[in-house]
C-alpha positions as a printed Julia matrix, in Angstrom:
275×3 Matrix{Float64}:
   0.0    0.0    0.0
   1.23   3.51  -0.79
   2.67   5.53   2.08
   1.37   9.06   2.56
   3.51  11.61   4.35
   1.71  14.61   5.86
   3.27  18.01   6.47
   1.53  20.53   8.72
   2.78  24.07   8.3
   3.36  27.08  10.51
   0.86  29.91  10.75
  -0.63  30.53  14.18
  -4.4   30.33  14.62
  -4.98  29.37  10.99
  -3.23  26.12  11.91
  -6.52  24.9   13.32
  -7.23  24.09   9.67
  -4.86  21.15  10.12
  -7.61  19.45  12.1
  -9.8   19.4    8.99
  -7.01  17.76   6.98
  -6.66  15.1    9.67
 -10.4   14.5    9.47
  -9.92  13.55   5.82
  -7.55  10.76   6.85
  -9.9    9.6    9.61
 -12.88   9.5    7.25
 -10.9    7.39   4.78
  -9.82   5.07   7.58
  -6.09   5.42   6.9
  -3.17   7.02   8.7
  -0.16   8.96   7.38
   3.03   6.91   7.49
   4.89   9.92   8.88
   4.09  13.51   9.89
   6.34  16.57   9.87
   5.3   19.76  11.57
   6.48  23.3   12.14
   5.13  25.54  14.91
   1.39  24.88  15.38
   1.76  22.1   12.81
   4.08  20.31  15.24
   1.65  20.89  18.09
  -1.36  19.43  16.3
   0.68  16.78  14.5
   2.04  15.43  17.78
  -1.46  15.05  19.19
  -2.51  13.03  16.16
   0.66  10.94  16.26
  -0.02  10.19  19.93
  -3.28   8.53  18.97
  -5.91  11.27  19.25
  -8.39  11.42  16.4
  -9.13  14.69  14.61
 -12.47  14.79  16.44
 -10.74  14.4   19.81
  -8.22  17.14  19.0
 -11.08  19.47  18.12
 -12.88  18.57  21.36
  -9.77  19.23  23.45
  -9.3   22.61  21.81
 -12.9   23.57  22.49
 -12.44  22.45  26.07
  -9.43  24.73  26.36
 -11.21  27.71  24.82
 -14.34  27.42  26.94
 -12.8   26.81  30.36
 -13.35  29.41  33.1
 -11.15  32.41  32.29
  -8.6   33.63  34.84
  -7.09  36.13  32.43
  -7.67  37.34  28.88
  -4.55  38.71  27.24
  -5.07  41.61  24.82
  -2.21  43.03  22.8
  -4.0   46.2   21.84
  -7.4   47.89  22.07
 -10.39  45.9   20.77
  -8.21  42.84  20.1
  -9.23  39.32  21.09
  -5.75  37.87  20.54
  -4.75  34.66  22.25
  -7.84  34.15  24.37
  -6.39  30.98  25.92
  -7.72  31.85  29.35
  -6.02  30.51  32.47
  -3.45  28.66  30.37
  -1.68  31.97  29.76
   1.21  32.75  32.12
   3.3   35.86  31.65
   7.07  35.6   31.38
   8.52  38.9   30.16
  11.77  38.45  32.11
  12.34  35.05  30.48
  12.67  36.46  26.97
   9.02  36.38  25.9
   5.59  37.67  26.87
   4.29  34.2   27.69
   6.07  31.34  29.45
   3.64  28.71  28.24
   4.18  26.27  31.11
   0.5   25.99  32.01
  -0.52  25.18  28.48
   2.22  22.56  28.1
   1.15  20.89  31.34
  -2.38  20.6   29.98
  -1.13  19.46  26.58
   1.17  16.74  27.96
  -1.66  15.39  30.11
  -3.94  15.15  27.05
  -1.34  13.33  24.94
  -0.38  10.84  27.63
   3.1   10.21  26.2
   6.52  11.69  26.94
   8.82  10.65  24.11
   8.86  10.47  20.32
   9.32   6.71  20.6
   5.9    6.34  22.27
   4.06   7.93  19.36
   1.93   5.71  17.14
   3.01   7.6   13.99
   6.59   8.83  13.43
   6.92  12.58  13.86
   9.53  15.14  12.85
   9.46  18.51  14.6
  11.15  21.52  13.01
  12.81  24.15  15.21
  15.32  26.96  14.73
  18.66  26.83  16.53
  18.86  30.25  18.15
  22.65  30.57  17.9
  23.49  28.87  14.59
  20.37  30.32  12.85
  19.85  26.92  11.24
  17.07  24.36  11.07
  17.12  21.64  13.73
  14.88  18.59  13.42
  13.81  16.52  16.41
  12.41  12.99  15.99
  13.63  11.07  19.04
  13.91  11.42  22.79
  11.92  13.82  24.96
   8.87  15.12  23.1
   7.53  18.28  24.67
  10.56  20.61  24.74
  11.01  20.4   20.93
   7.29  20.96  20.37
   7.31  24.0   22.64
  10.41  25.3   20.85
   8.77  24.77  17.46
   5.94  27.2   18.24
   7.99  29.7   20.28
   7.5   32.82  18.18
  10.32  35.27  19.08
   9.13  37.99  21.42
   5.97  36.12  22.32
   7.48  32.95  23.79
  11.03  32.59  25.12
  13.48  30.24  23.35
  13.6   26.71  24.78
  16.78  25.22  26.23
  17.49  21.69  24.96
  20.87  20.03  25.51
  22.7   23.32  26.13
  21.26  24.97  23.0
  18.34  27.34  22.64
  15.65  26.68  20.03
  12.77  28.8   18.72
   9.93  28.77  16.19
  10.49  26.37  13.29
   8.59  28.67  10.95
  11.59  31.0   10.82
  13.59  28.45   8.8
  11.06  26.01   7.33
   7.38  26.95   7.59
   6.16  24.01   5.45
   8.85  21.31   5.87
   7.84  18.87   3.13
  11.45  18.51   2.04
  12.44  16.66   5.22
  10.14  13.7    4.55
   9.86  13.56   0.75
  12.24  10.58   0.7
  10.27   8.76   3.39
   6.87   8.42   1.69
   5.44   7.57  -1.72
   3.32  10.73  -1.69
   3.7   13.87   0.38
   0.72  16.08   1.22
   1.71  19.5    2.56
  -0.57  22.07   4.17
   0.35  25.74   3.83
  -1.65  27.99   6.12
   0.09  31.27   5.36
  -2.38  34.15   5.08
  -3.45  35.53   1.7
  -2.32  39.04   0.75
  -4.31  41.69   2.57
  -5.88  44.83   1.14
  -4.2   48.09   2.11
  -5.9   50.4    4.6
  -4.29  53.8    4.21
  -6.43  55.34   6.92
  -5.08  53.13   9.7
  -1.53  52.5   10.87
  -1.11  48.8   11.77
  -0.63  48.24  15.54
   2.81  47.18  16.72
   2.06  43.52  17.34
   0.17  43.13  14.09
   3.17  44.61  12.28
   5.51  42.21  14.08
   3.48  39.12  13.26
   2.81  40.22   9.68
   6.56  40.63   9.17
   7.07  37.09  10.44
   4.47  35.8    7.99
   6.0   37.7    5.06
   9.3   35.99   5.82
   7.62  32.57   5.88
   5.94  33.14   2.52
   9.29  34.13   1.0
  10.96  30.98   2.34
   8.21  28.73   0.97
   8.2   30.39  -2.46
  11.97  29.89  -2.73
  11.63  26.21  -1.78
   8.87  25.58  -4.3
  11.21  26.65  -7.1
  13.51  23.76  -6.13
  11.04  20.99  -5.29
   7.34  20.55  -4.62
   5.2   18.18  -2.59
   2.85  15.84  -4.45
  -0.09  17.84  -3.15
   0.09  21.35  -1.7
  -3.03  22.42   0.18
  -3.7   26.14   0.64
  -6.84  26.62   2.76
  -8.52  29.95   2.02
  -8.71  31.47   5.48
  -9.25  35.2    5.39
  -9.44  37.89   8.09
  -7.67  35.86  10.76
  -4.68  37.31  12.54
  -1.87  35.12  13.78
  -3.24  34.64  17.3
  -7.0   34.92  16.79
  -7.87  31.47  18.07
 -11.25  32.88  19.06
 -12.16  32.62  15.36
 -11.86  28.81  15.45
 -15.31  28.2   13.94
 -14.54  30.47  10.99
 -11.13  28.83  10.48
 -12.49  25.29  10.51
 -15.39  26.18   8.21
 -13.06  27.94   5.76
 -10.85  24.85   5.57
 -13.7   22.42   4.9
 -13.42  22.55   1.12
  -9.83  21.31   1.32
 -10.97  18.07   2.98
 -12.48  16.71  -0.21
  -9.39  17.74  -2.16
  -7.24  15.63   0.15
  -9.66  12.7    0.09
  -9.8   12.68  -3.72
  -6.01  12.73  -3.94
  -5.57   9.84  -1.49
  -8.44   7.8   -2.87
  -7.07   8.02  -6.42
  -3.64   6.81  -5.29
  -5.06   3.97  -3.24
  -7.16   2.71  -6.13
């Protein structure tokens, strides 16, 4: 039987679209032979590799979003950024606005595993080595530090110390890392959740955090475009998710609905190759 590799890209809240792609696999009754993830792609990919279904991942996220709030973090007026409730813990002195320990404690409890070796599906997590400025891939040993590093957006989360080196968001070096598994599967399906170009608004100066995150996304798009000139995955999925900022997880319903049309695209591709 053909082996399908799945790549889940970086992109903040729009990464919830990855859940819809995983639903396609569940509905077909098959599993990817390997998953590679960057940033939120690593976070969601690890949950699936640990044995959670797409439905269970969605349920856990809803549970997180609707728990009793202890704090709502707003980056600027009228924003609903990062409404992750009591799982937010501030850590400005540690090199980022958010330490993220509370969320990781919840996340590790949900997954019920501690190492890459315990996962039911092989996983590769992309991070950025803070000092060498190079890509570092984790696929063995302790699981949660690399995952946390992979989504540690500079300025928002502090870099993560692993074996005497600091690591940060994998999206800085490889936002859609299909190249790291293309030799390990017969077909590679990659999901790019970078935002579409936005329309200019000359009457409003973008707020500081929006400018910061938009700059990060522009960099990711440039990296992916350069990679696509060299090699391409067998199927590149680009969910059309508009009007969602990097940390607007409160728009989860809109994100999931916007990604629905991509589910059939994935199912048709897989079904054709299986037959």
